[in-house]
N, C-alpha and C positions, 0 to 999 in steps of 0.2 A: 134063890143063890143061897147055896151054903156054906156056914161061915160058922166058926166054932168061936164061944165066949170070949171076951176080949181080943178078938181078932178082927181086924176091921175087914170090910168086904174089898176085894180086888178089884181094881181099876176095871172100867170097860173094857178097855184096850191096854195094850200091854203086855209086860211077862214080868211073872215074880220070880223073882231069884231069892234063894234062903241064904241069909248072910252066910252061911259054912260055905256055900260055892265061891263066895268072894272072895271070903278071908284064905281058904285052902288050909286050915290048920294055923293061920300067923295072925299076931296079934293086930298087925296093920298093912294095908297095903295102900298104892298110889294110883289113883284114878287121873288120867289123862281128858280133859276134854275142853275142846275148841281151842286148845294151843296152852293151859291152864292144868297145873299141877294140884290134885286135892288128896290129902291124905284121909282115910276113913280106918278108923281104931277103933278097936273094942276094948271099953274100960273095964276095971277088974270086977266092978259091978255087971258086968254082961250086957252093958249099952254101948250102942254104936255112937261116936260123934264124927263128923265130917268137917276139915278143915280145911281151907288153903293157902 
């Protein structure tokens, strides 16, 4: 399995998305999941936070 240092290996199933693919240049997005709304936002330190 090819991984780079400090990068966890990808799950054996599923798809890997890069944060820039989700955020598309914005600081936060709303994700709807099973009728609930969640906010995914990037902090000023470049970390991601998911809140309900």
